[in-house]
FIFI-700393 format. One record per atom (N, C-alpha, C, CB): residue in three letters; z negated, x, y negated. Coordinates in steps of 0.1 Angstrom, whole numbers, padded with zeros to 4 digits, always signed. Glycine has a CB too. Layout:
BEGIN
AlaZXY/...
end
This chain:
BEGIN
Met-0772+0737-1069/Met-0785+0740-1075/Met-0791+0753-1074/Met-0794+0731-1070/Leu-0794+0762-1084/Leu-0801+0776-1079/Leu-0813+0771-1071/Leu-0806+0787-1092/Leu-0822+0767-1074/Leu-0836+0765-1067/Leu-0831+0764-1052/Leu-0846+0751-1073/Arg-0824+0758-1049/Arg-0819+0751-1036/Arg-0810+0762-1030/Arg-0810+0736-1037/Thr-0804+0769-1036/Thr-0795+0775-1030/Thr-0805+0791-1024/Thr-0780+0776-1041/Leu-0813+0796-1035/Leu-0821+0805-1032/Leu-0832+0803-1020/Leu-0827+0808-1043/Gln-0836+0788-1022/Gln-0848+0789-1004/Gln-0835+0787-0995/Gln-0864+0770-1000/Glu-0825+0783-0992/Glu-0819+0784-0982/Glu-0815+0801-0982/Glu-0809+0774-0981/Tyr-0809+0807-0995/Tyr-0809+0822-0988/Tyr-0823+0829-0982/Tyr-0803+0832-0999/Ala-0832+0825-0987/Ala-0842+0831-0982/Ala-0846+0825-0961/Ala-0856+0827-0995/Ala-0843+0815-0965/Ala-0842+0804-0951/Ala-0831+0817-0941/Ala-0831+0783-0956/His-0819+0821-0944/His-0810+0831-0940/His-0818+0844-0935/His-0801+0834-0951/Ala-0826+0849-0949/Ala-0830+0860-0944/Ala-0845+0861-0933/Ala-0831+0867-0956/Gln-0851+0851-0930/Gln-0860+0848-0920/Gln-0860+0835-0916/Gln-0872+0850-0924/Pro-0847+0842-0903/Pro-0842+0832-0899/Pro-0850+0825-0886/Pro-0830+0836-0896/Ala-0852+0812-0887/Ala-0855+0803-0872/Ala-0850+0808-0861/Ala-0850+0789-0872/Ala-0855+0809-0846/Ala-0848+0807-0837/Ala-0841+0793-0831/Ala-0855+0813-0829/His-0845+0786-0841/His-0837+0771-0836/His-0839+0766-0851/His-0845+0760-0822/Val-0822+0761-0856/Val-0821+0751-0868/Val-0810+0746-0866/Val-0823+0756-0882/Gln-0812+0732-0871/Gln-0805+0723-0869/Gln-0803+0712-0883/Gln-0811+0717-0856/Glu-0788+0710-0889/Glu-0790+0707-0899/Glu-0785+0689-0896/Glu-0784+0718-0909/Ala-0796+0684-0906/Ala-0794+0667-0905/Ala-0789+0664-0923/Ala-0814+0655-0900/Gly-0782+0660-0921/Gly-0775+0660-0937/Gly-0780+0671-0947/Gly-0780+0645-0947/Gly-0787+0672-0953/Gly-0792+0682-0965/Gly-0805+0692-0958/Gly-0797+0671-0979/Trp-0810+0682-0947/Trp-0823+0686-0941/Trp-0819+0700-0933/Trp-0828+0674-0932/Trp-0828+0713-0936/Trp-0828+0720-0923/Trp-0842+0719-0912/Trp-0824+0737-0928/Leu-0841+0713-0902/Leu-0850+0712-0893/Leu-0852+0732-0886/Leu-0842+0697-0881/Arg-0863+0736-0886/Arg-0865+0749-0883/Arg-0878+0747-0871/Arg-0869+0759-0898/His-0874+0755-0858/His-0885+0761-0852/His-0882+0772-0848/His-0890+0755-0843/Ser-0894+0782-0847/Ser-0893+0792-0842/Ser-0910+0796-0836/Ser-0886+0801-0854/Pro-0910+0796-0820/Pro-0922+0801-0818/Pro-0928+0816-0820/Pro-0923+0799-0807/Gly-0937+0821-0823/Gly-0942+0829-0825/Gly-0942+0841-0835/Gly-0942+0830-0817/Asp-0931+0831-0845/Asp-0933+0841-0861/Asp-0941+0834-0869/Asp-0918+0844-0872/Ala-0943+0839-0880/Ala-0948+0834-0893/Ala-0947+0815-0893/Ala-0937+0842-0906/Trp-0958+0806-0897/Trp-0961+0795-0893/Trp-0945+0788-0904/Trp-0979+0790-0897/Trp-0943+0796-0917/Trp-0935+0791-0925/Trp-0918+0793-0923/Trp-0941+0796-0937/Val-0919+0799-0907/Val-0904+0800-0906/Val-0898+0791-0897/Val-0899+0812-0902/Ser-0910+0782-0896/Ser-0908+0771-0891/Ser-0907+0755-0900/Ser-0919+0773-0883/Ala-0910+0760-0913/Ala-0910+0749-0922/Ala-0897+0742-0922/Ala-0913+0753-0936/Val-0895+0728-0921/Val-0887+0719-0925/Val-0881+0719-0944/Val-0895+0706-0919/Leu-0868+0725-0946/Leu-0864+0723-0958/Leu-0858+0710-0961/Leu-0857+0733-0961/Pro-0862+0701-0967/Pro-0856+0688-0970/Pro-0852+0687-0985/Pro-0865+0677-0967/His-0839+0693-0983/His-0827+0694-0991/His-0819+0684-0990/His-0819+0703-0988/Asp-0820+0670-0992/Asp-0815+0661-1000/Asp-0823+0648-1004/Asp-0804+0659-0996/Arg-0817+0636-1007/Arg-0825+0627-1011/Arg-0832+0612-0998/Arg-0816+0624-1023/Glu-0824+0622-0984/Glu-0826+0608-0976/Glu-0840+0614-0973/Glu-0814+0602-0961/Asp-0847+0600-0964/Asp-0858+0599-0956/Asp-0854+0606-0942/Asp-0863+0582-0955/Arg-0859+0616-0939/Arg-0857+0623-0927/Arg-0867+0627-0917/Arg-0851+0633-0930/Val-0879+0622-0924/Val-0892+0629-0915/Val-0889+0625-0902/Val-0908+0626-0919/Glu-0889+0611-0898/Glu-0889+0606-0886/Glu-0883+0616-0872/Glu-0881+0594-0888/Gln-0868+0621-0882/Gln-0863+0629-0875/Gln-0868+0646-0872/Gln-0852+0626-0881/Ala-0873+0649-0883/Ala-0875+0660-0880/Ala-0892+0661-0873/Ala-0871+0668-0894/Glu-0897+0652-0872/Glu-0911+0650-0865/Glu-0906+0651-0847/Glu-0920+0632-0870/Glu-0894+0644-0849/Glu-0891+0644-0834/Glu-0886+0660-0832/Glu-0879+0631-0829/Phe-0877+0665-0843/Phe-0873+0679-0836/Phe-0881+0687-0832/Phe-0866+0685-0841/Cys-0894+0686-0837/Cys-0905+0696-0836/Cys-0914+0692-0824/Cys-0915+0697-0849/Ala-0917+0681-0827/Ala-0924+0671-0813/Ala-0916+0676-0801/Ala-0922+0651-0813/Glu-0905+0679-0803/Glu-0894+0683-0785/Glu-0899+0694-0781/Glu-0874+0686-0786/Arg-0899+0705-0788/Arg-0902+0719-0794/Arg-0919+0721-0794/Arg-0895+0721-0810/Gly-0925+0713-0786/Gly-0942+0715-0788/Gly-0952+0717-0798/Gly-0945+0723-0782/Ser-0944+0711-0814/Ser-0949+0718-0825/Ser-0949+0708-0834/Ser-0941+0730-0830/Gly-0959+0707-0843/Gly-0959+0696-0856/Gly-0952+0699-0865/Gly-0971+0695-0864/Ala-0944+0691-0872/Ala-0939+0692-0883/Ala-0948+0698-0895/Ala-0934+0681-0886/Arg-0932+0713-0906/Arg-0945+0713-0916/Arg-0926+0713-0925/Arg-0962+0732-0916/Phe-0935+0705-0939/Phe-0923+0710-0942/Phe-0924+0714-0964/Phe-0910+0695-0936/Gln-0915+0719-0967/Gln-0917+0728-0980/Gln-0913+0719-0990/Gln-0908+0741-0982/Ile-0919+0718-0997/Ile-0917+0702-1008/Ile-0917+0713-1021/Ile-0933+0686-1009/Thr-0903+0714-1026/Thr-0901+0719-1038/Thr-0894+0707-1045/Thr-0895+0732-1039/Pro-0899+0702-1057/Pro-0899+0694-1070/Pro-0885+0696-1076/Pro-0910+0697-1079/Gly-0876+0686-1074/Gly-0863+0686-1084/Gly-0852+0690-1071/Gly-0864+0701-1100/Val-0857+0691-1058/Val-0853+0697-1048/Val-0852+0688-1036/Val-0861+0708-1046/Cys-0865+0684-1034/Cys-0865+0674-1027/Cys-0865+0656-1030/Cys-0874+0677-1022/Ala-0865+0645-1023/Ala-0868+0633-1029/Ala-0881+0629-1034/Ala-0864+0625-1021/Asp-0880+0627-1049/Asp-0890+0623-1056/Asp-0906+0620-1051/Asp-0885+0612-1062/Asp-0899+0608-1042/Asp-0916+0603-1036/Asp-0915+0610-1023/Asp-0920+0584-1032/Leu-0909+0621-1020/Leu-0914+0627-1005/Leu-0925+0632-1003/Leu-0907+0635-1001/Asp-0931+0638-1016/Asp-0945+0644-1014/Asp-0959+0629-1010/Asp-0949+0653-1031/Gln-0950+0621-1019/Gln-0966+0610-1016/Gln-0958+0608-0999/Gln-0969+0589-1032/Thr-0947+0603-0996/Thr-0946+0601-0983/Thr-0952+0607-0974/Thr-0937+0601-0981/Leu-0953+0620-0971/Leu-0962+0627-0964/Leu-0976+0625-0963/Leu-0961+0637-0966/His-0980+0628-0975/His-0993+0626-0979/His-1003+0612-0972/His-0991+0626-0995/Thr-0990+0600-0973/Thr-0995+0588-0970/Thr-0992+0591-0949/Thr-0985+0575-0980/Arg-0987+0598-0946/Arg-0984+0602-0932/Arg-0996+0612-0926/Arg-0968+0610-0932/Gly-1005+0614-0937/Gly-1014+0623-0929/Gly-1012+0635-0931/Gly-1015+0623-0916/Tyr-0999+0641-0940/Tyr-1001+0655-0942/Tyr-1007+0661-0952/Tyr-0992+0659-0942/Thr-1011+0672-0949/Thr-1019+0680-0962/Thr-1016+0687-0966/Thr-1029+0685-0962/Arg-1016+0687-0983/Arg-1010+0698-0990/Arg-1019+0709-0991/Arg-1007+0694-1004/Gly-1012+0722-0992/Gly-1015+0737-0992/Gly-1007+0744-0994/Gly-1020+0741-0983/His-1007+0760-0996/His-1001+0770-0995/His-0992+0769-1007/His-0995+0771-0982/His-0999+0768-1015/His-0989+0768-1036/His-0984+0780-1037/His-1001+0767-1055/Met-0970+0785-1038/Met-0963+0792-1040/Met-0953+0790-1053/Met-0959+0793-1030/Ser-0950+0806-1055/Ser-0943+0807-1066/Ser-0928+0815-1063/Ser-0952+0814-1076/Leu-0915+0808-1069/Leu-0903+0814-1064/Leu-0900+0820-1080/Leu-0891+0803-1054/Gln-0897+0837-1079/Gln-0894+0842-1090/Gln-0884+0848-1088/Gln-0902+0850-1096/Ile-0878+0855-1100/Ile-0863+0858-1103/Ile-0863+0872-1109/Ile-0855+0845-1115/Ala-0853+0881-1105/Ala-0850+0893-1122/Ala-0838+0894-1116/Ala-0861+0911-1126/Ser-0833+0900-1129/Ser-0824+0908-1126/Ser-0828+0922-1124/Ser-0815+0908-1136/Thr-0818+0930-1113/Thr-0819+0939-1107/Thr-0817+0949-1118/Thr-0810+0940-1096/Ala-0813+0950-1127/Ala-0813+0964-1138/Ala-0824+0958-1144/Ala-0799+0969-1149/Asp-0835+0951-1148/Asp-0849+0951-1150/Asp-0857+0954-1141/Asp-0853+0942-1154/Val-0855+0950-1129/Val-0862+0956-1122/Val-0866+0973-1124/Val-0856+0954-1110/Leu-0853+0980-1122/Leu-0850+0990-1120/Leu-0855+0996-1134/Leu-0835+0990-1116/Arg-0854+0993-1145/Arg-0857+0998-1154/Arg-0873+0996-1157/Arg-0849+0993-1164/His-0884+0986-1150/His-0895+0980-1152/His-0901+0987-1144/His-0896+0966-1150/Ser-0895+0993-1131/Ser-0902+1000-1118/Ser-0909+1011-1125/Ser-0892+1007-1105/Asp-0903+1018-1130/Asp-0908+1033-1133/Asp-0915+1038-1127/Asp-0913+1036-1143/Ser-0914+1044-1117/Ser-0915+1053-1106/Ser-0904+1059-1097/Ser-0923+1047-1097/Asp-0907+1068-1092/Asp-0897+1076-1084/Asp-0898+1064-1071/Asp-0903+1096-1079/Ala-0878+1060-1068/Ala-0878+1051-1053/Ala-0883+1055-1045/Ala-0866+1049-1047/Gly-0888+1050-1036/Gly-0889+1054-1021/Gly-0880+1055-1015/Gly-0895+1047-1013/Glu-0875+1056-1001/Glu-0865+1058-0990/Glu-0859+1044-0986/Glu-0873+1066-0977/Val-0849+1041-0982/Val-0843+1035-0976/Val-0837+1033-0959/Val-0837+1037-0983/Thr-0841+1025-0953/Thr-0834+1027-0941/Thr-0827+1012-0938/Thr-0846+1032-0928/Val-0815+1014-0929/Val-0811+1000-0924/Val-0812+0992-0916/Val-0803+0998-0922/Arg-0826+0997-0906/Arg-0830+0989-0895/Arg-0847+0996-0898/Arg-0820+0992-0877/Pro-0858+0987-0894/Pro-0870+0991-0895/Pro-0878+1003-0884/Pro-0876+0977-0895/Thr-0877+1009-0887/Thr-0887+1021-0883/Thr-0895+1020-0878/Thr-0894+1028-0890/Asp-0904+1024-0866/Asp-0915+1022-0860/Asp-0926+1020-0870/Asp-0917+1032-0850/Glu-0926+1035-0878/Glu-0934+1035-0886/Glu-0936+1025-0900/Glu-0932+1046-0888/Trp-0923+1019-0903/Trp-0923+1008-0913/Trp-0930+0995-0907/Trp-0908+1005-0917/Leu-0925+0992-0892/Leu-0933+0982-0891/Leu-0947+0984-0885/Leu-0926+0974-0885/Ser-0953+0994-0884/Ser-0968+1000-0881/Ser-0973+0995-0894/Ser-0970+1017-0880/Ala-0968+1003-0903/Ala-0976+0999-0920/Ala-0973+0981-0922/Ala-0965+1008-0937/Trp-0962+0975-0922/Trp-0964+0963-0922/Trp-0978+0954-0912/Trp-0952+0960-0918/Gln-0974+0960-0900/Gln-0980+0951-0892/Gln-1000+0953-0898/Gln-0975+0958-0873/Ala-0996+0963-0900/Ala-1016+0970-0904/Ala-1022+0959-0916/Ala-1017+0994-0916/Val-1004+0956-0925/Val-1016+0948-0934/Val-1014+0932-0928/Val-1012+0949-0954/Thr-1002+0928-0927/Thr-1006+0915-0925/Thr-1009+0911-0911/Thr-0998+0907-0930/Thr-1009+0918-0902/Thr-1015+0914-0890/Thr-1011+0907-0883/Thr-1024+0910-0892/Arg-0999+0903-0882/Arg-0989+0894-0876/Arg-0985+0906-0862/Arg-0975+0889-0890/Asp-0980+0897-0855/Asp-0973+0904-0841/Asp-0958+0912-0844/Asp-0969+0890-0829/Val-0958+0922-0838/Val-0949+0933-0846/Val-0935+0928-0837/Val-0954+0954-0844/Ser-0936+0921-0818/Ser-0929+0924-0815/Ser-0920+0905-0817/Ser-0932+0934-0802/Ala-0930+0898-0822/Ala-0919+0886-0828/Ala-0913+0888-0841/Ala-0926+0873-0830/Glu-0923+0900-0848/Glu-0908+0899-0861/Glu-0894+0912-0858/Glu-0917+0905-0882/Arg-0899+0920-0847/Arg-0885+0925-0842/Arg-0876+0915-0844/Arg-0884+0929-0826/Asp-0880+0908-0835/Asp-0871+0891-0827/Asp-0860+0888-0838/Asp-0885+0872-0827/Leu-0873+0885-0852/Leu-0868+0878-0862/Leu-0859+0885-0869/Leu-0877+0875-0870/Leu-0859+0896-0871/Leu-0854+0906-0878/Leu-0839+0911-0873/Leu-0863+0915-0878/Ser-0839+0907-0859/Ser-0827+0910-0854/Ser-0817+0896-0852/Ser-0829+0917-0840/Arg-0827+0887-0858/Arg-0814+0876-0862/Arg-0813+0874-0881/Arg-0818+0855-0853/Val-0813+0882-0887/Val-0806+0884-0895/Val-0795+0889-0897/Val-0810+0887-0899/Glu-0785+0878-0900/Glu-0767+0881-0903/Glu-0765+0891-0917/Glu-0756+0862-0907/His-0772+0894-0927/His-0771+0899-0941/His-0773+0911-0943/His-0781+0893-0949/Pro-0766+0918-0949/Pro-0771+0929-0952/Pro-0782+0932-0955/Pro-0767+0932-0959/Ser-0790+0943-0951/Ser-0806+0941-0950/Ser-0809+0958-0953/Ser-0813+0934-0933/Ala-0822+0959-0960/Ala-0824+0972-0961/Ala-0840+0972-0963/Ala-0815+0980-0973/Tyr-0847+0983-0955/Tyr-0860+0983-0956/Tyr-0866+0992-0961/Tyr-0864+0981-0947/Ala-0872+0991-0970/Ala-0873+1003-0982/Ala-0892+1007-0981/Ala-0867+0995-1002/Tyr-0892+1024-0979/Tyr-0910+1024-0977/Tyr-0912+1037-0986/Tyr-0917+1027-0958/Ala-0926+1035-0988/Ala-0928+1046-0997/Ala-0945+1057-0986/Ala-0933+1037-1018/Glu-0940+1067-0986/Glu-0949+1076-0982/Glu-0962+1083-0994/Glu-0940+1087-0977/Val-0974+1088-0988/Val-0984+1096-0994/Val-0988+1108-0982/Val-0998+1085-0999/Asp-0982+1118-0990/Asp-0986+1129-0977/Asp-0983+1130-0961/Asp-1001+1129-0977/Gly-0966+1122-0963/Gly-0961+1121-0948/Gly-0968+1107-0943/Gly-0968+1136-0938/Gln-0975+1100-0948/Gln-0979+1086-0941/Gln-0970+1076-0950/Gln-0998+1082-0941/Val-0965+1068-0941/Val-0961+1053-0948/Val-0971+1046-0953/Val-0956+1042-0937/Val-0971+1041-0963/Val-0984+1036-0974/Val-0980+1025-0976/Val-0986+1043-0989/Ala-0966+1019-0980/Ala-0962+1003-0986/Ala-0949+1007-0979/Ala-0962+0998-1008/Val-0944+0990-0978/Val-0931+0991-0969/Val-0928+0972-0980/Val-0935+0992-0944/Gly-0918+0976-0976/Gly-0905+0961-0982/Gly-0892+0961-0972/Gly-0896+0964-1003/Arg-0887+0946-0976/Arg-0875+0948-0971/Arg-0866+0939-0977/Arg-0875+0947-0960/Ala-0852+0939-0982/Ala-0842+0933-0990/Ala-0834+0928-0984/Ala-0836+0939-0999/Val-0826+0912-0986/Val-0816+0911-0977/Val-0803+0907-0994/Val-0820+0896-0961/Ala-0792+0911-0986/Ala-0787+0903-1000/Ala-0777+0894-0994/Ala-0779+0913-1014/Glu-0770+0884-1006/Glu-0757+0875-1000/Glu-0755+0874-1015/Glu-0759+0858-0988/Asp-0741+0871-1014/Asp-0733+0868-1024/Asp-0740+0878-1037/Asp-0733+0852-1026/Ser-0746+0870-1048/Ser-0748+0883-1058/Ser-0766+0884-1059/Ser-0738+0880-1076/Trp-0771+0879-1052/Trp-0787+0881-1054/Trp-0794+0888-1035/Trp-0795+0861-1060/Ala-0806+0894-1040/Ala-0807+0901-1032/Ala-0827+0896-1035/Ala-0799+0916-1034/Gly-0829+0891-1019/Gly-0843+0887-1018/Gly-0851+0896-1010/Gly-0844+0873-1012/Val-0864+0901-1022/Val-0875+0907-1012/Val-0887+0899-1000/Val-0882+0914-1022/Phe-0889+0907-0995/Phe-0898+0901-0986/Phe-0904+0910-0977/Phe-0891+0892-0979/Gly-0911+0907-0968/Gly-0923+0916-0961/Gly-0926+0929-0970/Gly-0919+0921-0945/Met-0935+0923-0984/Met-0940+0936-0993/Met-0954+0937-0989/Met-0939+0934-1011/Ala-0960+0948-0982/Ala-0973+0954-0977/Ala-0975+0970-0982/Ala-0974+0953-0960/Thr-0985+0969-0987/Thr-0994+0983-0988/Thr-1006+0986-0987/Thr-0995+0989-0997/Leu-1008+0995-0978/Leu-1023+0997-0970/Leu-1033+1001-0980/Leu-1023+1007-0959/Pro-1045+0992-0976/Pro-1054+0994-0986/Pro-1055+1007-0995/Pro-1065+0993-0979/His-1060+1015-0986/His-1062+1030-0995/His-1054+1035-1008/His-1060+1041-0987/Ala-1039+1029-1006/Ala-1030+1036-1016/Ala-1026+1024-1028/Ala-1015+1044-1008/Arg-1035+1014-1028/Arg-1027+1002-1038/Arg-1036+1008-1049/Arg-1029+0981-1035/Gly-1028+1003-1059/Gly-1029+1008-1073/Gly-1023+1022-1076/Gly-1043+1007-1077/Gln-1015+1028-1070/Gln-1011+1036-1069/Gln-0996+1041-1072/Gln-1016+1037-1060/Gly-0990+1033-1072/Gly-0974+1034-1077/Gly-0968+1030-1063/Gly-0967+1052-1083/Ala-0974+1028-1053/Ala-0966+1028-1042/Ala-0956+1017-1036/Ala-0974+1030-1034/Ala-0963+1005-1043/Ala-0954+0992-1043/Ala-0943+0990-1053/Ala-0962+0980-1046/Arg-0943+0999-1063/Arg-0934+1001-1076/Arg-0922+1006-1070/Arg-0941+1012-1087/Ser-0927+1018-1061/Ser-0918+1029-1056/Ser-0909+1019-1043/Ser-0930+1045-1049/Val-0916+1013-1038/Val-0906+1004-1026/Val-0895+0997-1033/Val-0915+0991-1018/Leu-0902+0989-1045/Leu-0892+0978-1053/Leu-0879+0984-1060/Leu-0901+0972-1064/Ala-0881+0998-1063/Ala-0878+1006-1071/Ala-0865+1011-1060/Ala-0890+1015-1077/Ala-0869+1013-1049/Ala-0860+1015-1039/Ala-0847+1003-1030/Ala-0870+1021-1029/Leu-0857+0989-1031/Leu-0848+0979-1030/Leu-0839+0976-1038/Leu-0851+0971-1029/Ala-0846+0976-1054/Ala-0836+0974-1067/Ala-0823+0984-1064/Ala-0845+0979-1082/Ser-0826+0996-1065/Ser-0817+1006-1065/Ser-0803+1002-1052/Ser-0827+1019-1061/Trp-0810+0996-1039/Trp-0798+0992-1029/Trp-0791+0984-1031/Trp-0801+0990-1019/Ala-0796+0973-1040/Ala-0790+0956-1044/Ala-0782+0962-1053/Ala-0800+0942-1050/Ala-0783+0971-1064/Ala-0775+0973-1072/Ala-0761+0984-1066/Ala-0783+0978-1083/Ala-0764+0988-1058/Ala-0754+0994-1051/Ala-0747+0985-1043/Ala-0758+1005-1042/Arg-0752+0973-1040/Arg-0745+0964-1031/Arg-0737+0951-1046/Arg-0759+0956-1016/Glu-0736+0954-1057/Glu-0738+0945-1064/Glu-0742+0928-1062/Glu-0729+0946-1068/Ala-0758+0933-1059/Ala-0765+0921-1064/Ala-0770+0924-1069/Ala-0772+0913-1059/Asn-0770+0917-1084/Asn-0775+0916-1095/Asn-0782+0910-1099/Asn-0770+0914-1100/His-0791+0903-1093/His-0802+0894-1093/His-0812+0896-1081/His-0796+0881-1093/Met-0823+0894-1085/Met-0833+0893-1069/Met-0846+0887-1073/Met-0837+0910-1059/Tyr-0847+0879-1061/Tyr-0858+0872-1064/Tyr-0870+0873-1050/Tyr-0852+0856-1068/Leu-0876+0865-1052/Leu-0889+0867-1041/Leu-0895+0852-1045/Leu-0903+0882-1043/Gln-0909+0849-1033/Gln-0913+0839-1032/Gln-0931+0844-1028/Gln-0903+0831-1022/Met-0939+0841-1032/Met-0954+0848-1032/Met-0962+0835-1037/Met-0957+0862-1044/Glu-0971+0838-1029/Glu-0982+0828-1028/Glu-0991+0830-1045/Glu-0992+0832-1014/Lys-0990+0817-1048/Lys-0999+0817-1063/Lys-1011+0823-1068/Lys-1004+0805-1066/Ala-1017+0824-1058/Ala-1033+0831-1055/Ala-1034+0844-1055/Ala-1039+0828-1042/Asn-1024+0851-1048/Asn-1021+0860-1052/Asn-1018+0872-1062/Asn-1018+0857-1050/Thr-1030+0871-1070/Thr-1029+0878-1085/Thr-1024+0891-1087/Thr-1042+0878-1092/Thr-1027+0899-1081/Thr-1024+0915-1082/Thr-1009+0914-1076/Thr-1036+0926-1070/Ala-1006+0904-1069/Ala-0992+0908-1063/Ala-0984+0900-1080/Ala-0987+0897-1041/Phe-0987+0890-1082/Phe-0985+0884-1094/Phe-0983+0894-1106/Phe-0995+0876-1097/Arg-0991+0902-1110/Arg-0996+0913-1121/Arg-0984+0922-1116/Arg-1013+0919-1119/Leu-0979+0928-1103/Leu-0972+0937-1101/Leu-0959+0930-1106/Leu-0973+0941-1087/Tyr-0952+0918-1097/Tyr-0938+0916-1100/Tyr-0937+0912-1115/Tyr-0933+0905-1091/Glu-0945+0905-1122/Glu-0945+0907-1138/Glu-0939+0918-1142/Glu-0957+0907-1143/Arg-0949+0928-1140/Arg-0946+0940-1148/Arg-0933+0947-1143/Arg-0958+0950-1149/Thr-0927+0941-1135/Thr-0914+0950-1127/Thr-0903+0939-1135/Thr-0912+0950-1104/Gly-0907+0928-1140/Gly-0893+0923-1146/Gly-0892+0907-1141/Gly-0879+0933-1138/Phe-0898+0902-1128/Phe-0895+0891-1119/Phe-0905+0882-1133/Phe-0901+0893-1100/Arg-0895+0869-1134/Arg-0906+0856-1142/Arg-0904+0843-1132/Arg-0902+0851-1161/Glu-0911+0834-1131/Glu-0913+0823-1122/Glu-0903+0808-1125/Glu-0929+0820-1124/Val-0893+0810-1117/Val-0886+0795-1117/Val-0891+0784-1116/Val-0879+0792-1108/Cys-0903+0782-1105/Cys-0906+0772-1096/Cys-0918+0774-1092/Cys-0898+0771-1087/Thr-0926+0761-1089/Thr-0937+0761-1080/Thr-0930+0751-1066/Thr-0954+0755-1088/Tyr-0938+0758-1057/Tyr-0938+0748-1045/Tyr-0949+0747-1038/Tyr-0929+0751-1035/His-0949+0738-1032/His-0960+0738-1020/His-0954+0732-0999/His-0974+0724-1027/Tyr-0965+0731-0996/Tyr-0962+0728-0979/Tyr-0967+0714-0977/Tyr-0970+0740-0967/Arg-0966+0708-0968/Arg-0971+0696-0965/Arg-0974+0700-0947/Arg-0958+0683-0971/Ile-0985+0699-0942/Ile-0987+0702-0926/Ile-0998+0695-0924/Ile-0988+0718-0920/Arg-0997+0687-0911/Arg-1006+0678-0904/Arg-1017+0684-0900/Arg-1001+0671-0893/Gly-1028+0675-0902/Gly-1038+0683-0892/Gly-1049+0691-0903/Gly-1028+0696-0881/
end
C-alpha cells in the first residue's frame, strides 16, 4: 500500500535511535530528537498498544501514535481516545512527480551538498529552534542517499531543505526559510535543487509531510506540483 510505504520511507529518512518491530508496528524511541521521530507506526490490524506503551515506558517516555486512516486498524483511534490519548497535530501527506516539481518550481535551482554544512544547519536551526547536535545525530543515522539543498542571498544561506531517496521516491524534509527571505522564491529554489537531484537518481516521484495548519507552505507545495493523498494525525497522552 502506497500510504504505508511512504510513511515507512519517511521513518527511514528520520530514523529513531531505537526501533523495534512488533508485527507490522514500528516501536520507536529517540531521546533529544523532535517528538514525531519517536511516534509509533501502528501498521497492521493487531492491537499492540500495551506493548508499545511498555517499550516507551522502559525508555522513560510516554507513547505517541501516528494514526493514518486505512493503514491502522479502524478502531485504533477510538481505543487510544478511551485510554486517554489526545488527538492533535493534523498532517498532510503529499506527492508529486519529480518532473512536475521541476516544471513548476520556475526558479533557479539552489545548491546541493551531500552532507549538511554548518551554514545549512545554522539556517535550519534559526527557523526550527531545535537542537543542532541532536539533528546531527539523527542525520548521521540516515542510511539512504541524501541531498542537502540551500539558497543564498548576498552570500547568506537563507533557505534550506533535504531529500532522501529510496527506490523510486525522494522524500522532502527540513524545509526552512529565514523570515526576511520569505516570499522571494528561495524555497522554490531549494525544491528545484532537490527535484533536480532526485531526477538524477531516477527518483521519479517525490513526497512530503506537513502540518495542515501551515497554509503558506501548503500554497507553495500546491504551486510546485504536489497534491494531498491523505491526512493523518497523532495521539499523545497528557
